[in-house]
MARFIFI-779415 format. One record per residue (C-alpha): residue in three letters; x, y, z; residue number from 0. Coordinates in Angstrom, 2 decimals, decimal comma, padded with zeros to 5 digits, m for minus. Layout:
# MARFIFI-779415
SITE; ALA; X; Y; Z; NUM
...
//
This chain:
# MARFIFI-779415
SITE; MET; m157,13; 022,52; m042,47; 0
SITE; ALA; m159,63; 019,19; m042,55; 1
SITE; ARG; m161,01; 020,77; m039,12; 2
SITE; ILE; m162,00; 023,95; m040,76; 3
SITE; LEU; m163,24; 022,45; m044,36; 4
SITE; ASP; m165,37; 019,98; m042,62; 5
SITE; GLY; m167,07; 023,16; m041,38; 6
SITE; TRP; m167,64; 024,37; m044,68; 7
SITE; ARG; m171,42; 025,08; m044,78; 8
SITE; GLN; m171,99; 026,08; m041,77; 9
SITE; GLY; m169,24; 029,04; m041,92; 10
SITE; LEU; m170,55; 030,36; m045,63; 11
SITE; THR; m174,51; 030,82; m043,39; 12
SITE; VAL; m172,69; 032,26; m040,53; 13
SITE; ALA; m170,59; 034,16; m043,32; 14
SITE; ALA; m173,87; 035,89; m045,32; 15
SITE; LEU; m175,78; 035,63; m041,94; 16
SITE; CYS; m172,55; 038,39; m040,99; 17
SITE; ALA; m173,37; 040,09; m044,63; 18
SITE; ALA; m176,46; 040,50; m044,02; 19
SITE; LEU; m176,41; 042,19; m040,89; 20
SITE; GLY; m173,71; 043,93; m041,78; 21
SITE; GLY; m174,93; 045,75; m044,82; 22
SITE; THR; m179,03; 046,15; m042,68; 23
SITE; CYS; m176,41; 047,85; m040,20; 24
SITE; SER; m174,11; 049,92; m042,84; 25
SITE; ALA; m177,21; 050,80; m044,68; 26
SITE; VAL; m178,53; 052,75; m042,11; 27
SITE; MET; m175,57; 054,55; m040,41; 28
SITE; LEU; m174,89; 055,57; m043,97; 29
SITE; GLU; m178,27; 056,96; m044,00; 30
SITE; ALA; m177,35; 058,30; m040,92; 31
SITE; GLU; m174,38; 059,90; m041,42; 32
SITE; LYS; m175,69; 061,76; m045,08; 33
SITE; GLN; m178,83; 063,23; m042,73; 34
SITE; ARG; m175,49; 064,22; m040,11; 35
SITE; LEU; m173,39; 065,70; m043,14; 36
SITE; LEU; m177,02; 067,62; m045,04; 37
SITE; VAL; m177,41; 068,89; m041,73; 38
SITE; GLU; m174,40; 069,72; m041,05; 39
SITE; ALA; m173,91; 071,78; m043,74; 40
SITE; GLY; m177,59; 073,00; m043,72; 41
SITE; ASP; m176,66; 074,75; m040,48; 42
SITE; HIS; m173,48; 076,27; m041,53; 43
SITE; ALA; m174,65; 078,24; m045,39; 44
SITE; HIS; m177,90; 079,26; m042,91; 45
SITE; ARG; m175,08; 080,93; m040,31; 46
SITE; LEU; m172,89; 082,15; m043,05; 47
SITE; ALA; m176,19; 083,12; m044,53; 48
SITE; GLU; m176,85; 085,06; m041,38; 49
SITE; ALA; m173,67; 087,39; m040,84; 50
SITE; MET; m174,43; 088,58; m044,24; 51
SITE; ALA; m177,82; 089,72; m043,64; 52
SITE; ARG; m176,31; 091,49; m040,34; 53
SITE; ARG; m173,49; 093,00; m042,04; 54
SITE; LEU; m176,12; 094,39; m044,53; 55
SITE; ASP; m178,26; 095,82; m041,39; 56
SITE; GLY; m175,46; 097,50; m040,10; 57
SITE; SER; m174,58; 098,94; m043,03; 58
SITE; LEU; m177,66; 100,03; m043,40; 59
SITE; SER; m177,57; 101,32; m039,78; 60
SITE; ARG; m174,44; 102,85; m040,07; 61
SITE; TRP; m175,58; 105,14; m043,24; 62
SITE; ALA; m178,06; 106,25; m041,91; 63
SITE; ASN; m176,70; 107,11; m038,93; 64
SITE; ASP; m174,56; 108,86; m040,39; 65
SITE; VAL; m177,29; 111,01; m042,69; 66
SITE; ARG; m179,09; 112,25; m039,82; 67
SITE; LEU; m176,04; 113,51; m038,43; 68
SITE; LEU; m174,53; 115,34; m041,29; 69
SITE; ALA; m178,23; 117,30; m041,77; 70
SITE; ARG; m178,41; 118,36; m038,26; 71
SITE; PHE; m174,62; 120,61; m038,88; 72
SITE; GLU; m175,00; 123,95; m038,77; 73
SITE; THR; m173,14; 124,44; m042,40; 74
SITE; PHE; m176,72; 123,72; m043,48; 75
SITE; GLU; m179,10; 126,31; m040,98; 76
SITE; ARG; m178,13; 128,73; m042,56; 77
SITE; GLU; m180,72; 131,03; m043,87; 78
SITE; PRO; m179,42; 132,16; m046,92; 79
SITE; ALA; m177,52; 128,91; m047,21; 80
SITE; ASP; m173,53; 128,93; m047,82; 81
SITE; PRO; m173,57; 126,74; m051,26; 82
SITE; ARG; m170,00; 126,82; m050,82; 83
SITE; ALA; m169,65; 125,78; m047,55; 84
SITE; ALA; m171,94; 122,99; m047,60; 85
SITE; ARG; m170,18; 121,40; m050,63; 86
SITE; ARG; m167,59; 121,72; m048,95; 87
SITE; MET; m169,18; 119,34; m045,63; 88
SITE; LEU; m170,56; 117,21; m048,26; 89
SITE; GLU; m166,67; 116,39; m050,06; 90
SITE; ASP; m165,56; 116,14; m046,07; 91
SITE; VAL; m168,03; 113,25; m045,23; 92
SITE; GLN; m167,92; 111,40; m048,86; 93
SITE; LEU; m163,61; 111,55; m048,06; 94
SITE; ARG; m164,47; 109,43; m044,45; 95
SITE; SER; m167,37; 107,35; m046,37; 96
SITE; PRO; m166,35; 106,44; m049,93; 97
SITE; THR; m169,07; 104,03; m050,04; 98
SITE; PHE; m171,52; 106,91; m050,63; 99
SITE; ALA; m171,75; 108,02; m055,13; 100
SITE; TRP; m173,09; 111,43; m054,16; 101
SITE; ILE; m174,01; 113,41; m051,54; 102
SITE; GLY; m176,82; 116,55; m051,70; 103
SITE; PHE; m178,36; 119,62; m049,90; 104
SITE; ALA; m181,75; 120,29; m051,26; 105
SITE; GLY; m184,18; 123,40; m050,31; 106
SITE; LEU; m187,60; 123,41; m049,66; 107
SITE; ASP; m188,65; 123,83; m053,42; 108
SITE; GLY; m186,66; 121,12; m054,63; 109
SITE; ARG; m183,46; 122,23; m056,17; 110
SITE; VAL; m180,11; 120,91; m055,01; 111
SITE; ILE; m178,21; 124,13; m052,92; 112
SITE; ALA; m174,60; 121,89; m053,17; 113
SITE; ALA; m173,02; 118,91; m053,79; 114
SITE; THR; m169,98; 116,57; m054,12; 115
SITE; GLY; m168,17; 117,54; m057,39; 116
SITE; GLY; m171,62; 120,26; m058,34; 117
SITE; MET; m173,07; 117,08; m059,75; 118
SITE; LEU; m176,52; 117,79; m059,99; 119
SITE; GLU; m176,57; 121,12; m058,39; 120
SITE; GLY; m179,82; 123,67; m059,76; 121
SITE; VAL; m181,29; 120,63; m060,74; 122
SITE; ASP; m184,41; 120,00; m059,42; 123
SITE; ILE; m185,13; 117,03; m057,66; 124
SITE; SER; m188,55; 117,09; m056,28; 125
SITE; SER; m189,52; 114,32; m057,84; 126
SITE; ARG; m187,08; 111,74; m056,99; 127
SITE; PRO; m188,89; 109,17; m054,06; 128
SITE; TRP; m186,35; 110,24; m051,84; 129
SITE; PHE; m187,29; 113,68; m051,67; 130
SITE; THR; m190,49; 113,75; m049,86; 131
SITE; PRO; m190,12; 111,31; m047,27; 132
SITE; GLY; m187,00; 112,55; m046,46; 133
SITE; LEU; m188,26; 116,35; m046,00; 134
SITE; ALA; m190,92; 114,02; m042,71; 135
SITE; GLY; m188,25; 112,13; m041,21; 136
SITE; LEU; m185,20; 110,60; m041,51; 137
SITE; HIS; m185,81; 107,82; m044,87; 138
SITE; LEU; m183,88; 104,90; m046,49; 139
SITE; GLY; m184,56; 103,95; m049,86; 140
SITE; ASP; m184,76; 100,72; m051,73; 141
SITE; LEU; m181,73; 099,29; m054,44; 142
SITE; HIS; m182,44; 101,21; m057,77; 143
SITE; PRO; m180,83; 101,79; m060,28; 144
SITE; ALA; m179,13; 105,72; m061,70; 145
SITE; VAL; m180,74; 108,26; m062,71; 146
SITE; LEU; m179,91; 111,94; m063,25; 147
SITE; LEU; m176,63; 110,63; m061,81; 148
SITE; ALA; m176,16; 107,91; m064,46; 149
SITE; ARG; m173,96; 109,90; m066,75; 150
SITE; MET; m172,44; 112,02; m064,76; 151
SITE; LEU; m170,49; 109,68; m061,89; 152
SITE; PRO; m167,21; 109,27; m064,01; 153
SITE; GLU; m167,11; 104,86; m062,67; 154
SITE; SER; m169,98; 105,19; m064,01; 155
SITE; ARG; m170,84; 102,19; m066,54; 156
SITE; GLY; m174,47; 102,81; m067,28; 157
SITE; ASN; m175,65; 100,05; m064,52; 158
SITE; GLU; m174,88; 101,83; m061,28; 159
SITE; ARG; m177,73; 100,98; m058,82; 160
SITE; PHE; m178,28; 102,79; m055,30; 161
SITE; LEU; m179,74; 102,70; m051,77; 162
SITE; ASP; m180,85; 106,19; m050,45; 163
SITE; ALA; m180,20; 107,85; m047,26; 164
SITE; ALA; m182,38; 111,12; m046,63; 165
SITE; ALA; m183,39; 113,35; m043,22; 166
SITE; PRO; m184,20; 116,94; m042,82; 167
SITE; VAL; m182,44; 119,59; m042,04; 168
SITE; ARG; m184,19; 121,69; m039,45; 169
SITE; SER; m183,90; 125,49; m038,65; 170
SITE; PRO; m183,12; 126,07; m034,34; 171
SITE; ASP; m186,27; 127,65; m034,13; 172
SITE; GLY; m187,32; 123,23; m035,74; 173
SITE; ARG; m188,86; 124,75; m039,47; 174
SITE; VAL; m187,71; 122,03; m041,95; 175
SITE; LEU; m185,31; 124,18; m043,98; 176
SITE; GLY; m184,39; 120,78; m046,87; 177
SITE; VAL; m183,18; 117,37; m046,89; 178
SITE; VAL; m179,31; 115,73; m046,83; 179
SITE; ALA; m179,44; 112,27; m048,54; 180
SITE; GLY; m176,84; 110,31; m049,78; 181
SITE; HIS; m176,30; 107,88; m053,05; 182
SITE; VAL; m174,88; 104,63; m051,65; 183
SITE; ASN; m173,47; 102,48; m054,62; 184
SITE; TRP; m174,42; 098,46; m053,96; 185
SITE; ARG; m170,34; 098,16; m055,44; 186
SITE; TRP; m170,27; 098,41; m051,87; 187
SITE; ALA; m172,58; 095,06; m051,19; 188
SITE; GLU; m170,04; 093,09; m053,11; 189
SITE; ALA; m167,08; 093,63; m051,37; 190
SITE; LEU; m169,60; 092,86; m048,47; 191
SITE; ARG; m170,06; 089,21; m049,77; 192
SITE; ASP; m166,28; 088,85; m050,77; 193
SITE; GLU; m165,26; 089,96; m046,33; 194
SITE; VAL; m168,43; 086,81; m045,68; 195
SITE; THR; m167,47; 084,62; m048,04; 196
SITE; ALA; m163,23; 084,95; m047,01; 197
SITE; LEU; m164,31; 084,24; m043,69; 198
SITE; ALA; m165,90; 081,16; m044,27; 199
SITE; PRO; m165,06; 078,19; m042,31; 200
SITE; ARG; m165,13; 075,95; m044,96; 201
SITE; ARG; m163,80; 075,22; m048,67; 202
SITE; PRO; m165,32; 076,15; m051,40; 203
SITE; ALA; m167,12; 078,07; m049,53; 204
SITE; PRO; m170,73; 078,64; m050,71; 205
SITE; LEU; m171,85; 080,91; m053,13; 206
SITE; LEU; m174,48; 084,08; m051,37; 207
SITE; TRP; m176,93; 086,13; m053,22; 208
SITE; VAL; m179,32; 088,46; m052,44; 209
SITE; LEU; m182,82; 088,42; m053,50; 210
SITE; GLY; m185,01; 091,25; m053,34; 211
SITE; ALA; m188,79; 090,79; m052,06; 212
SITE; ASP; m189,67; 089,81; m055,01; 213
SITE; GLY; m187,36; 087,26; m055,45; 214
SITE; THR; m185,49; 089,61; m057,98; 215
SITE; VAL; m181,75; 088,66; m058,02; 216
SITE; LEU; m179,76; 092,08; m056,58; 217
SITE; LEU; m176,75; 090,40; m055,69; 218
SITE; GLY; m175,03; 087,38; m057,10; 219
SITE; PRO; m171,70; 085,78; m057,00; 220
SITE; ASP; m169,50; 085,95; m060,52; 221
SITE; GLY; m169,70; 084,44; m063,13; 222
SITE; ALA; m172,96; 082,14; m061,64; 223
SITE; GLY; m175,76; 080,28; m063,40; 224
SITE; VAL; m179,74; 081,53; m062,12; 225
SITE; ALA; m180,00; 081,64; m058,93; 226
SITE; PRO; m181,49; 079,42; m056,43; 227
SITE; THR; m184,49; 081,48; m055,53; 228
SITE; THR; m186,40; 078,63; m054,13; 229
SITE; LEU; m187,29; 080,13; m050,53; 230
SITE; PRO; m188,94; 077,66; m047,81; 231
SITE; ALA; m192,49; 077,72; m048,02; 232
SITE; GLY; m192,60; 077,20; m043,69; 233
SITE; GLU; m191,23; 079,38; m040,82; 234
SITE; GLY; m188,44; 078,16; m039,18; 235
SITE; VAL; m186,93; 076,74; m042,27; 236
SITE; ASN; m183,66; 077,74; m041,95; 237
SITE; TRP; m182,18; 075,63; m044,76; 238
SITE; MET; m183,10; 073,10; m047,60; 239
SITE; GLU; m182,02; 071,11; m050,00; 240
SITE; ALA; m183,12; 071,83; m053,80; 241
SITE; SER; m181,79; 071,65; m056,99; 242
SITE; PRO; m181,47; 074,81; m059,23; 243
SITE; PRO; m182,54; 074,68; m063,01; 244
SITE; GLY; m178,89; 073,85; m065,13; 245
SITE; GLN; m176,76; 073,99; m061,55; 246
SITE; PRO; m176,31; 070,73; m059,09; 247
SITE; ALA; m177,94; 070,19; m056,26; 248
SITE; SER; m177,49; 072,07; m053,45; 249
SITE; VAL; m177,90; 072,66; m049,68; 250
SITE; LEU; m179,39; 076,75; m049,67; 251
SITE; GLY; m179,08; 078,45; m046,40; 252
SITE; PHE; m181,74; 081,29; m045,22; 253
SITE; ALA; m181,13; 084,60; m043,66; 254
SITE; ARG; m183,39; 087,03; m043,21; 255
SITE; ALA; m182,59; 090,82; m043,98; 256
SITE; ASP; m184,71; 093,14; m041,61; 257
SITE; GLY; m183,61; 096,72; m042,78; 258
SITE; LEU; m183,05; 100,06; m040,86; 259
SITE; PRO; m185,26; 099,51; m037,62; 260
SITE; GLY; m188,15; 101,66; m036,58; 261
SITE; GLN; m188,46; 101,30; m040,91; 262
SITE; SER; m190,04; 099,18; m042,85; 263
SITE; SER; m188,02; 096,14; m044,31; 264
SITE; PHE; m187,01; 096,15; m047,83; 265
SITE; GLY; m188,02; 091,98; m048,08; 266
SITE; TRP; m184,29; 090,68; m048,27; 267
SITE; THR; m183,62; 087,54; m047,96; 268
SITE; VAL; m179,87; 085,98; m048,24; 269
SITE; VAL; m179,05; 083,32; m049,66; 270
SITE; ALA; m176,36; 080,54; m048,94; 271
SITE; GLN; m175,58; 077,81; m051,57; 272
SITE; GLY; m173,43; 075,33; m051,30; 273
SITE; ASP; m172,50; 072,34; m052,94; 274
SITE; ARG; m174,59; 068,96; m051,67; 275
SITE; SER; m172,01; 066,66; m053,56; 276
SITE; ALA; m168,71; 068,74; m051,28; 277
SITE; ALA; m170,92; 068,15; m048,37; 278
SITE; LEU; m171,15; 064,37; m048,76; 279
SITE; ALA; m167,47; 064,04; m049,97; 280
SITE; GLY; m166,72; 062,48; m046,69; 281
SITE; LEU; m170,08; 060,10; m047,56; 282
SITE; ARG; m167,41; 058,29; m049,93; 283
SITE; THR; m164,27; 057,33; m047,01; 284
SITE; PHE; m167,23; 056,54; m044,73; 285
SITE; GLY; m169,35; 053,99; m046,78; 286
SITE; ALA; m166,75; 052,24; m047,66; 287
SITE; SER; m164,95; 052,03; m043,91; 288
SITE; LEU; m168,61; 050,39; m043,25; 289
SITE; ALA; m168,04; 047,87; m046,39; 290
SITE; LEU; m164,72; 046,34; m045,22; 291
SITE; VAL; m165,54; 046,41; m041,92; 292
SITE; THR; m168,64; 044,48; m042,62; 293
SITE; VAL; m166,35; 041,65; m045,30; 294
SITE; ALA; m164,23; 041,78; m042,56; 295
SITE; VAL; m166,61; 040,40; m039,92; 296
SITE; SER; m168,22; 038,13; m042,54; 297
SITE; LEU; m165,24; 036,60; m042,91; 298
SITE; LEU; m163,89; 036,69; m039,30; 299
SITE; GLY; m167,30; 034,77; m038,53; 300
SITE; GLY; m167,31; 032,57; m040,65; 301
SITE; TRP; m163,87; 031,27; m041,04; 302
SITE; LEU; m164,03; 030,92; m037,02; 303
SITE; ALA; m167,68; 028,96; m037,55; 304
SITE; GLY; m166,04; 026,95; m039,97; 305
SITE; ARG; m163,35; 026,45; m036,78; 306
SITE; ILE; m165,54; 025,30; m034,40; 307
SITE; ALA; m168,22; 023,56; m036,31; 308
SITE; GLY; m165,22; 021,15; m037,69; 309
SITE; ARG; m164,11; 020,94; m034,22; 310
SITE; THR; m167,35; 019,76; m032,44; 311
SITE; ARG; m167,79; 017,55; m035,49; 312
SITE; SER; m164,74; 015,48; m035,30; 313
SITE; VAL; m165,61; 015,57; m031,22; 314
SITE; LEU; m169,09; 013,78; m031,58; 315
SITE; ARG; m166,65; 011,80; m034,39; 316
SITE; GLY; m164,75; 010,60; m032,07; 317
SITE; VAL; m167,18; 009,53; m029,97; 318
SITE; LEU; m169,79; 007,92; m032,07; 319
SITE; GLY; m167,88; 007,06; m035,07; 320
SITE; SER; m168,00; 008,22; m038,64; 321
SITE; GLY; m171,72; 009,45; m040,22; 322
SITE; ARG; m173,23; 011,59; m042,21; 323
SITE; GLY; m174,74; 014,72; m039,69; 324
SITE; ASN; m178,61; 012,93; m040,46; 325
SITE; GLU; m177,28; 009,72; m038,56; 326
SITE; LEU; m174,80; 011,34; m036,30; 327
SITE; ALA; m177,93; 014,34; m034,65; 328
SITE; LEU; m179,81; 010,65; m035,01; 329
SITE; ARG; m177,11; 009,36; m032,58; 330
SITE; LEU; m177,09; 012,66; m030,20; 331
SITE; GLU; m180,78; 011,98; m030,24; 332
SITE; GLU; m180,58; 008,06; m028,70; 333
SITE; LEU; m177,83; 009,79; m026,78; 334
SITE; ARG; m180,44; 012,37; m024,98; 335
SITE; ASP; m182,84; 009,48; m024,20; 336
SITE; GLN; m180,51; 006,97; m022,98; 337
SITE; ALA; m179,01; 009,83; m020,47; 338
SITE; TRP; m182,53; 010,17; m019,70; 339
SITE; ARG; m184,57; 006,94; m019,84; 340
SITE; ASP; m183,72; 004,42; m016,59; 341
SITE; PRO; m181,69; 001,35; m018,95; 342
SITE; LEU; m183,57; m001,66; m016,98; 343
SITE; THR; m187,17; m000,41; m017,75; 344
SITE; GLY; m187,36; 002,30; m020,74; 345
SITE; LEU; m188,71; 004,73; m018,36; 346
SITE; LEU; m188,33; 007,87; m017,55; 347
SITE; ASN; m185,29; 008,72; m014,86; 348
SITE; ARG; m185,04; 011,51; m012,99; 349
SITE; ALA; m183,38; 013,31; m015,27; 350
SITE; GLY; m185,40; 012,78; m017,77; 351
SITE; PHE; m188,48; 013,41; m015,94; 352
SITE; ASP; m187,17; 016,77; m014,53; 353
SITE; ALA; m186,49; 017,88; m018,75; 354
SITE; TRP; m190,11; 016,41; m019,39; 355
SITE; LEU; m192,05; 018,80; m016,23; 356
SITE; ARG; m189,80; 022,32; m018,00; 357
SITE; MET; m191,53; 021,20; m021,44; 358
SITE; ARG; m194,87; 021,03; m019,60; 359
SITE; PRO; m195,12; 024,40; m017,95; 360
SITE; GLU; m199,55; 023,67; m017,75; 361
SITE; LEU; m198,79; 021,03; m014,99; 362
SITE; ALA; m199,08; 023,38; m012,57; 363
SITE; THR; m202,88; 024,13; m013,17; 364
SITE; GLY; m203,79; 020,00; m012,82; 365
SITE; CYS; m202,60; 016,35; m012,55; 366
SITE; ALA; m202,43; 013,99; m010,49; 367
SITE; LEU; m198,92; 012,39; m008,78; 368
SITE; VAL; m198,72; 008,93; m008,00; 369
SITE; ALA; m196,35; 007,37; m005,81; 370
SITE; CYS; m195,86; 003,22; m006,45; 371
SITE; ASP; m193,84; 000,69; m004,50; 372
SITE; LEU; m193,83; m003,12; m004,52; 373
SITE; ASP; m194,17; m004,93; m001,93; 374
SITE; GLY; m192,23; m007,36; m001,07; 375
SITE; PHE; m189,20; m007,05; m004,30; 376
SITE; ARG; m186,74; m007,79; m001,99; 377
SITE; MET; m188,43; m011,20; m000,56; 378
SITE; LEU; m188,39; m012,13; m005,06; 379
SITE; ASN; m184,46; m011,18; m004,97; 380
SITE; GLU; m183,59; m013,31; m002,22; 381
SITE; ARG; m186,25; m015,73; m003,27; 382
SITE; GLN; m185,33; m016,14; m006,92; 383
SITE; GLY; m182,26; m014,11; m007,51; 384
SITE; GLN; m181,66; m010,82; m009,05; 385
SITE; ALA; m182,41; m012,19; m012,47; 386
SITE; ALA; m185,73; m012,39; m011,83; 387
SITE; GLY; m186,34; m009,01; m009,59; 388
SITE; ASP; m184,56; m007,47; m013,11; 389
SITE; ALA; m186,92; m009,18; m015,26; 390
SITE; LEU; m189,49; m008,22; m012,89; 391
SITE; LEU; m188,88; m004,74; m012,68; 392
SITE; ARG; m189,02; m004,92; m016,81; 393
SITE; ARG; m192,36; m006,41; m016,99; 394
SITE; VAL; m194,08; m003,76; m015,02; 395
SITE; GLY; m191,73; m000,83; m016,50; 396
SITE; THR; m193,39; m002,49; m019,90; 397
SITE; TRP; m197,17; m002,71; m018,48; 398
SITE; LEU; m196,71; 001,01; m017,45; 399
SITE; GLN; m195,70; 002,38; m021,15; 400
SITE; GLN; m198,92; m000,22; m022,55; 401
SITE; ASN; m201,27; 001,06; m020,21; 402
SITE; LEU; m201,18; 004,53; m019,56; 403
SITE; ARG; m201,92; 007,74; m021,38; 404
SITE; THR; m199,75; 009,29; m024,43; 405
SITE; ASP; m199,59; 012,23; m022,35; 406
SITE; ASP; m199,30; 010,53; m019,02; 407
SITE; ALA; m195,28; 010,15; m017,67; 408
SITE; ALA; m193,89; 006,92; m015,94; 409
SITE; VAL; m190,93; 007,62; m013,80; 410
SITE; ARG; m188,60; 004,98; m011,84; 411
SITE; LEU; m187,01; 006,55; m009,08; 412
SITE; GLY; m185,30; 003,93; m008,11; 413
SITE; GLY; m185,49; 000,17; m007,10; 414
SITE; ASP; m188,81; m000,85; m007,14; 415
SITE; THR; m190,27; 002,67; m006,64; 416
SITE; PHE; m191,71; 004,71; m009,54; 417
SITE; LEU; m193,51; 007,32; m009,90; 418
SITE; LEU; m196,99; 008,51; m012,21; 419
SITE; CYS; m197,46; 012,02; m012,92; 420
SITE; LEU; m201,35; 012,20; m014,60; 421
SITE; PRO; m201,90; 015,51; m016,53; 422
SITE; GLY; m205,68; 016,49; m016,14; 423
SITE; GLY; m208,17; 018,34; m013,78; 424
SITE; PRO; m208,42; 017,17; m009,98; 425
SITE; ASP; m211,71; 014,32; m011,40; 426
SITE; ARG; m210,08; 013,50; m014,25; 427
SITE; ALA; m207,08; 013,27; m012,47; 428
SITE; TYR; m208,26; 011,56; m009,67; 429
SITE; TYR; m210,32; 009,13; m010,97; 430
SITE; ALA; m207,09; 008,44; m013,37; 431
SITE; ALA; m204,65; 007,04; m010,75; 432
SITE; ARG; m208,23; 005,53; m009,47; 433
SITE; GLU; m207,96; 003,85; m013,11; 434
SITE; VAL; m204,28; 003,13; m012,88; 435
SITE; ALA; m204,65; 001,80; m009,60; 436
SITE; ALA; m207,40; m001,25; m010,54; 437
SITE; ARG; m205,75; m002,41; m013,72; 438
SITE; LEU; m202,57; m002,34; m011,96; 439
SITE; ASN; m204,46; m005,13; m009,43; 440
SITE; LEU; m205,56; m007,05; m011,84; 441
SITE; ALA; m202,46; m007,45; m013,41; 442
SITE; LEU; m201,01; m008,50; m010,54; 443
SITE; ARG; m203,60; m011,05; m009,48; 444
SITE; ASP; m203,27; m012,49; m012,28; 445
SITE; GLY; m199,33; m012,02; m012,29; 446
SITE; LEU; m196,87; m010,81; m014,82; 447
SITE; ALA; m195,19; m013,17; m017,32; 448
SITE; THR; m191,47; m013,18; m017,30; 449
SITE; PRO; m188,50; m016,19; m018,03; 450
SITE; SER; m188,71; m017,41; m014,22; 451
SITE; GLY; m192,05; m017,06; m014,33; 452
SITE; ASP; m195,44; m015,14; m012,99; 453
SITE; GLY; m194,94; m012,74; m010,40; 454
SITE; VAL; m197,40; m012,30; m007,93; 455
SITE; LEU; m196,83; m009,09; m005,23; 456
SITE; SER; m198,53; m006,92; m004,26; 457
SITE; CYS; m198,31; m002,35; m004,85; 458
SITE; SER; m198,11; 000,63; m002,12; 459
SITE; MET; m199,73; 004,09; m003,92; 460
SITE; GLY; m200,22; 007,37; m002,33; 461
SITE; ILE; m201,41; 010,60; m004,84; 462
SITE; THR; m201,42; 013,99; m005,13; 463
SITE; LEU; m203,61; 016,84; m006,52; 464
SITE; VAL; m202,03; 019,69; m007,51; 465
SITE; PRO; m202,36; 022,66; m007,17; 466
SITE; GLN; m205,62; 020,80; m004,71; 467
SITE; HIS; m202,69; 019,76; m002,25; 468
SITE; SER; m199,75; 021,26; m003,10; 469
SITE; PRO; m199,02; 024,70; m005,91; 470
SITE; ASP; m196,34; 022,37; m007,28; 471
SITE; ILE; m194,61; 019,78; m008,75; 472
SITE; GLN; m191,70; 019,75; m006,36; 473
SITE; GLY; m194,30; 019,63; m003,32; 474
SITE; ALA; m196,83; 017,12; m004,38; 475
SITE; ILE; m194,19; 013,98; m005,26; 476
SITE; ARG; m192,86; 015,08; m001,37; 477
SITE; LYS; m196,80; 014,90; m000,22; 478
SITE; ALA; m197,66; 011,64; m002,63; 479
SITE; ASP; m194,73; 009,98; m001,47; 480
SITE; ALA; m195,87; 010,82; 002,02; 481
SITE; ALA; m199,23; 009,53; 001,28; 482
SITE; LEU; m197,60; 006,13; 000,12; 483
SITE; ARG; m195,44; 005,60; 003,48; 484
SITE; GLU; m199,80; 006,16; 005,12; 485
SITE; ALA; m200,68; 003,80; 002,46; 486
SITE; LYS; m197,64; 000,73; 003,12; 487
SITE; ARG; m199,18; 001,50; 007,01; 488
SITE; ASN; m202,67; 000,80; 006,75; 489
SITE; ARG; m202,64; m002,30; 004,29; 490
SITE; PRO; m204,60; m004,99; 005,28; 491
SITE; GLU; m203,97; m006,52; 008,69; 492
SITE; GLY; m201,98; m010,47; 008,27; 493
SITE; LEU; m202,33; m010,02; 003,63; 494
SITE; PRO; m199,20; m011,20; 003,53; 495
SITE; ASP; m196,65; m008,84; 000,66; 496
SITE; ASP; m196,31; m011,46; m002,01; 497
SITE; VAL; m200,84; m011,36; m001,99; 498
SITE; ALA; m201,78; m009,61; m005,26; 499
SITE; GLY; m203,54; m006,46; m004,64; 500
SITE; VAL; m202,41; m002,98; m004,41; 501
SITE; SER; m203,55; m000,38; m001,05; 502
SITE; VAL; m203,75; 003,32; m002,03; 503
SITE; ALA; m203,59; 006,58; 000,28; 504
SITE; VAL; m205,20; 009,13; m001,21; 505
SITE; THR; m203,76; 012,63; 000,62; 506
SITE; GLY; m205,63; 014,38; 002,71; 507
SITE; THR; m207,30; 011,19; 003,38; 508
SITE; GLU; m207,30; 009,77; 007,00; 509
SITE; ALA; m208,46; 006,19; 006,14; 510
SITE; ALA; m205,97; 004,55; 002,96; 511
SITE; LEU; m208,31; 002,99; 000,44; 512
SITE; ALA; m207,33; m000,28; m000,39; 513
SITE; ALA; m208,20; m002,46; m004,01; 514
SITE; GLU; m208,12; m006,23; m003,99; 515
//
């Protein structure tokens, strides 16, 4: 528990980050799920409206075909007409198709010869909109209120509406003898709506409306309010969201009724109106699940982060001792510095030099690598002791730190061997390397002060330029080491190792250069 409490800040930070990330992801997922549910509800409403439209088209086509076939019966071709036989024929058809509220046979003069129940027999119906088109061919008339039949139908309540189907009666030689017409009661559409709604796979099922070409409501649900008369503006739009006046937000699906093939369409539109809130009911459960997952992940992430941070801090305190966070950070910085630096000279070691190179990729475009070796150091160690040698190495390290540029690096590779990296273009890096050689020559000539006395030594150097002599740093180091060996072989003859001076060899230069 103490470890967890020790990392409570880190735990709270991670928990807050998890909560923020989880909240953002949840919002995105919630919006995506909302759109999916709306599309699903819209597609369902469209399919239901399309099913109703196809049922309307199928029924209209069937009734028109029934009237066309009825007009071909021989009973209506008799001259003169037989009203009694024609009436029996018409009433038999009405028994088989009770959706026909009235069927009649009218002559060329427009008077009804025979009709079901004897209604309108002898009445002139030539002014009715179906008579003249019916003489010319098969005709299907749009929905209209009852006029002549309004007071004659037994079940009429004064507001009946009908669809008209009419077809010409022709003699065997092709002469037009009259018209057979049928009035279909619009109550049939109400029964059709109830059938389609009962088959809807979703509950509650969407409400079904049938709108005329001018937006007039031809059919609506029982007890429903204002019809959703807002229709889609673009082609291919099958559904949309809408807020009908005085009603909750809805998802509306649309389908067009094509009418009778070969005749102009009535322009009817079937609208399936679904409740938007019902379509999105599952969104609450989904959102609650996302919220629970976000909270759980945040708590778990915060707890794990606090536990790990607490353990890490305990381990660091065991290694570094107690202290505040900034003190531990400073000690870690010290440990890293110790791992990257030579403890005797304070210069970079190999690991520190590798880390320094990783932070400076631009060195591949231009720098000088200088391998340096102190000649006669082993003799000084044997003559004056290891303490004197260590003192001289520390003095050399101090001199290099004080005399190199801030962007240069000095590395102790081991023993009395050093490596210098001097960034810059070819000329700048080369002359910087020669300048270091000259200044080190002066320092060695004057002697480096140590507790054991002035250290007088000679020095050999090998210089390689990147990328002129090698395209990469590691290859340049190897070539600088080879140039260093060349400088040692070409030291002026007779120059003792304990005489001050610098011998320099440059990669690609045949003769070694010496600064004496």
